[in-house]
N, C-alpha and C positions, 0 to 999 in steps of 0.2 A: 324443277318441279317442286312444289311445296310438299312438305312431309304429310300434311293432312290429305292431299290428293293422292300421294303414293299409298297411304294407308287405305284410303277409300277404294282405289283401283285394285289393290292386292286383295282386299276383302271381297270385292265383286267377283274377281277371277276365281277365288277359292269357293265362293258360294255357287258360282255357275258350274264349276267342275263337280262340286259335291252334289248339287241338285241334279246335274246331268247324269252322272254315274248312278246315283241312287234311283233316279227315275227309270233309267234304262234297265237296271237290275230288277226293279219292282215289276215293271210292265212285262219284261221278258220272263220273269218268274211266273207271273200269272198265265202268260201265254203257254209256257212250257208245261205247266200243270194242266191246263185245259187240253192241250194237244195230247198229252199222255193219257188223259181220260178218254179222249175220242179214239185214240189208237187202241186202248183196252176194249172199248165198246165195239170197235170194228172187228177186233180179233174174236170177241165173244160172238158177234153176229155171224162171222165166218164159220165158227165152230157149230153154231146152231143150224146154219144153212147146210153145212156138210152132214150133220146128223139127220136133218129133215130129208135131204136127198137120199141118204142111205136107207132111211125108213120107208120113203116112198118107193124106192127100188125093190123092197121086199114084197110089195103088193103086186109086182108083175107076175102074170100067170107062169106056172111052173114049166110050161112047154118051152120057155126061153131059157136056155142054159147060159146064154150071154146076153147082157142087156143091149138091145138094139139102139141104133142112133135116134130113130124116131121117138122111142120111149124116153131117151135122155132129153130130147127137145121138149117133149110134153111135160116131163117133171120140171124142167127148168122154167117153162112158161108158167106152170102153177106156182112155183116159188116166187117168180117175178110178180105175178098178180097179187100174191098174198103180202108182198112187201111194198106195194105202191104207196102206202100211207107214210112210209119212212124214206121215200125216194131212193129205194134200193135199186142198184144197177148190178146185173150179174153177167158173167160170160163163162161158158163151159166149153172145154176143149177135150179132145180124145187123147189116146195114148201117144199119138204122133204130134200132139199139140196143135192139131187142126181144129179150128173153131167149129163147134156144133150148134151153139146158140149164143146170141148176143142181144142184150137189152138195147132199146133205142136210147141213144145218148152216151153209150159206153164207148168213149173214143180214146181209151188208153192204148199205148203201144204194147208190143208183146215182149218187152225187155224183162219184166218181172216173171212172165210165164216161162221164158227160156231159162231163168235162173232157179226155177222150182222143180224139184224131183220128188220121188216117193217119200212119204213121211217127213216132208219138209214144208214148213209154212213160212211165207215171206210177206213183207209189206213194204210200202213206200208211200211218200207223200208227193203228189204230183200237182202241177198247175196246168189247167186247161183253159180254153177260151170261156168256159162257163164258171170257172172258179177253182177252188182248191179241193182236192179229194184225197182220201186214204184208200190206196189201191192194195188189196190183199190177194193172196193166191195160196191155195191149199190143195193137196192131192186127195182124191176120194177112191177108195177101193170098194167097188160095188158089183156083185155078181160076176166076178172074174175080170172086171175091167178096171183100169186105172184111168180115172178122169181128173181134170183140173178145174177147180171152181175159183173164179175170180170175182171180187166184189169191188164196188166203188162207193164210198160213203162221202157225202158232201160235208166238208168242214170249213166252208168259206166264212161262216160266222166267227170262227175262232180267229182267223186272220183279220177279219174286219174289226173285231174287238181290240186286237192288238194295235191296229192302225189308229183306232179311236183313242186308245189308251195313250199312245205316244203323242197324239195331237193334243189331248187334254193336258198331259203332263207338261208339254212345251208351254202351253198357255199359263198353267200354274207356276212353272218355273219363271216365266217372264214377269208375272205379277209379284212373285216372291222376290225376284231381283230388284224390281222397282221399289217395293216396300223396304227391302233390306238396304238399298242404296240410300234412301231417305234417312232411315234409322242410323246407318253407319256414318252418314255425313254429319249427323248431329253428334254422334259419339266421337268421331274424329275431331270435330270442332272443339268439343269439350276437352278431349285428351291433349290437344295441341295448344290450348289456350295459354298455359304457362309458358310455352315456347314463344308464342306471339308477344306475351307481356315482357319476356326476357329480351326479345329482339327490339321491342320498343324502348326498353330501358337502356339497352346497349347503344341504340341510335341517339337517344337523348344525351347520354354521357359522352358520346363521341362529338356531339355538338357543343359540349362544354357545360352541360347541366349536371355537375357532379353530385348534387344533392338529390337527384331523382332516384327512386328505388322501385324495383319490380314488385308488383302486388302478388302475394302468395295466395293461391286459390285451391291448393290441395296439400295433403300431407304425405303423398307418396314420394317416389324418387324424384319426380319433377319438382315437387314442393321442396324437397331437400336441396335440389339444385338451385331453386330460387333463393332459399335461405343462404346458401353458400355464396351465391352471386351478390346478395346484399351485404354479406360480411366482407366480401372482397371489395365492394364499392365503398363501404365504410373505411376500410383500410386505405384504399386508394385516395379517398377524399382527405383523410387525415394526413397521408403522405404529401398530397398536393398542398394542403394548408401549411404543412411544415416547410415544404420547399418555398412556398410563397413568403412565409415568415422569414426563412433564412435569406431569401433573395432581398427582401425588404431590409433585413438587418445588414446585409452586405452593402446595400446602397447607402444606408445610414452610416455604416462604418466608413465607406469611401468618402462620403460627404464630410463627416467629422474629421477624418484623417486629412483631407485636403484643407479644411479650415484650420486645423491645428498646425499644419505646415506653413500655410499662407501667412498667418500672423507673425510668428517669429522670423520667418525668412524675409518678410517685408521690412521688419525693423533692422535685421542684420544687414540687409542690402543697403538700407538707408544710412545707417551709421557708418558702414564701411565706405560708402560713396562720399560721406561727409569727411571722413578721415583722409580719403584719397584726393579730394578736390579742394579742401580748405585747410588752411594752417590754423589749428586750434591751440588755445592755451593748454597748459598741462592738465588743469582740472577737467576741462571739457573732453580732452583726449582720453583721460582715464575713465570718465563716465561712459563715453562711447564704446571704448574697448571693453569695459566691464559689462555693458549691456550685451555686446556681441558675444562675450564669453558666457554670460548667464543664459542667454537664449540658445546658444550652441549646446551647452550642457543639457538644457531641457530637451532639445531635439535628440541628443545622444541617449539620454535616459529613456525617452519615448521609443526610440529605435530598439534599444535593448529589451524593453518591456514587450514590444510587439514580437520580437524574436522569441522571447520566453513563452508567450502565448502560443505561438506556432509550434514550438517544441513540445509544450505541455499537451497538445491535442494528439495524444496517442492512446492506444486501446488499453494497455495495462501498465501498471507501475511495478517496479521491482521492490516489493515490500520486504522489510526485515524488522526484527524486534528491536526497538530503540528505547532507551531509558528516558523518561520525561525530564529528569534532572539535567541530562546533557543538553536538551533543547533550551531549557530555561537559563543555563549557564551561558550559552551562546547569545541569548537575547540580552542578558545583563551586560555582557561585554559590548554588544552592538549598540545598545542604547544607554551608555553611561551618562549620568546626569550632568557631568561637567562638560560633555560635548554638546548638549542640547539644553535649551532653556525650558525644560520640562521636568516634572517629578514622576518617576516611574515606580510602581509597586508590583512586585512579582510574588504571587502566592500559588502554591501547587501541592498536590498530593503525590507522594511517591508512587511510581508505577511504570509500566512500559506500554508502548503502542506499536501497532504494525503499520509502518509507513516507509516511504522513500524520504529519508531524513532531510536531504537538501531541499526537496520540493516543499515539505511542510515548514521548514525554516523560512523559505521564501514567502509562504502564505502568511505566517505570523509577522514577518518583517513588514510586509505590505499593509497588514491590518494596523500595526502599531504606527507605521508611517502615516497612514490615513488619519488615525486618531490624533496624531500630532498636528497635522495640517488643519483639522477641524477644530482645534482647541486654541485658546489664547495662551500666551506665554505664562509660565508659572502654574498651569493647570496640571492635574494629576491624571496619568494614564495607568490603569490597573490591568495587569495580565494575570489571568487565573487558569489553573488546571485542576480539575477535580474528577475523581473516579465516579462512574455510574455503573448501574447493573448491566447496561447495554454497551459499555465501552468507556472511553476517556474523553472528557470535554474540555476544549480550550475556549477561552473568552477574552476579548479585549474591550475594555470599557473606558470611555472618555467623558469629559465634562464640557464637550464642545457645543457646536451650534445645533446638532441633532439633524434628523432626516425626516421630512414630511412623509406622512403615510402614503400619499399618492406617488411619491418618488422612490419608495423603498424597493419596489419590484424592478426598477429600471437601473439601479446603480451598478449592477454587475455587467451592464453592457459596455462594450469598449467605447471610450471617449465621452461617456456620459458623466457629467459632474453636476452636483446639486448647486454649488456656488462657483461658477466658472471663473469669475474674477479673482476670488480668494485662492482657488486651486492654482491658477496660472501664476499668481504672485509668489507661490511656493513651489514653482516648477512642477506642478501637477499636470498630467495629461489625461486623466480619467481611465487609466489602463490597469491600475492596481487590483481592484476588485474583480475585473474581468479575468485577470491572470489567476487570482485565487479560485474563482469559480471553476476554471478549466482544470486546475490541479486537483481540486477536491472531487471532481467528477471521476477521475481515474482512481481515487481512493474510496469511491462509493459513498461519498458524503456530500454535504452542501452547506452553504452559509445560512445562518439564521440571524435575523436582524430584529433587535428591540431598540426602539428609539423614540424620543419625545423631543419635539422641536424646542430648542432653547435650553434643554436640560442634559443633552448628551446622548450617546448611543452605546449599545453593547452588542458586538458582533461576535458570533462564535461558530464552532463546528465540532462534530463528534467523530472520533476514530475508533476502530476496533482496538481494544487493549486488554492487557492481563494485569490483574492486581496482585 
């Protein structure tokens, strides 16, 4: 069942109960008030009749020491005639509660009479075939006799008004329920509109439309829920886009990896098959074996680089305070000019950095190695270290081929090479900068690239340092 229908039905039930109880209380309160008024009037009339009977009895001739029965009947008849305009019905009984006079239509039983004694006044409400009456009974002490005067007062109008009141209130309640149902249906529809919009948004997102957002139509709790849902949808969309990008990157990685393996393996297998099946002269045998060795070394280097990337993908590095001079001494020994046909310049400010030293050395070695591969023989590669207010910056600058602007954001991807033929000729596999990027991530840093095609490149990064 929809929540709007639950809300509507619960409201109707509450309204029906509230109107029913309030209507019953109101109509019954009016009835009880009217009935109490009629009872009071009936009691007053009974007192008046008792007083009138006693007054009339005083006019009896003195020769009667005891009021005779025929005089009682005569007085009762006079009282009855005087009250015909008020539809008064009376009955008078003697000491033994034997009836002496009864008005026509007085059909009450003697139960109240039997319960009444001297100085006691009683009443009850009875229902007869002619309607509802207040039946009263009071004792009269007149000329030495104890008589009992009973009256019946018609109060059928009070009960008729109550029935009419209940009937009218039922009609009013029905009309109010119909009107309330219409109004509550509108209110329930407005209150649950944000839920319907959220349901629609959820369904659309489940169908794959991750860009769809729920429309906010209020500023209450449901409005806040809509905002939170949209924030969640934004985060979900970003995560999905990230996963798609990662999946695409993995597919590109696997394609590039397969290509990188295929080319040297094809050559290795071809030259090995030539050496196995043909008798070659010494020069051709040396060239074939040398090619197999060179390509094998390139595959070995690529395997080690891939392993380094996998190992570098960890959450935290074990940082320690390292002197910058130690790092530059290591680089000088690694890139001695007599070992390479390049000129190296090392300039740095004294200071310390917080880093995992072996990983940072790997980054700088890769950057210098890439600078050498991008440069012609005899070119200069400059390695700088300088203090900044926000840390310590390392930079590697070359005079090589440079990197086009549109290629700069791609060069940190695995197996991506700006000049593939040049890189392969120098045993490159496009993994060096990808490894640097992963290492710098766990040092909360990143590569920055400044390059101009044909004029060289300057690649650097900044670490937290002390001066």
